[in-house]
C-alpha angles and dihedrals in degrees: 000000000000089000088056094054092044088053094048088048089063096058095084089057091053093049093050090049093049095048091049090050091051092051094045090051093049098043096043095077092040094055090053092052094050094079089091107076092218091052091045092055092047091051091049092049090049091051093050092046092049093051092048088050090049091050091054094048092051093044090052090049094049100038109027098169096046093081094047 
């Protein structure tokens, strides 16, 4: 039974490594493209827009009557 719990305790480490790997794979090409100032500004604008959208979605999920 102790072996089971030690195996389950490793899952957060696996989850963190998978998430970091996905972010590294996604951000790698974007960093290379940001050498051009126009592209860098558009990437920054897309990032800010995505974060604002995510904030609105989370706010609507947590406080569903606040927007009514």
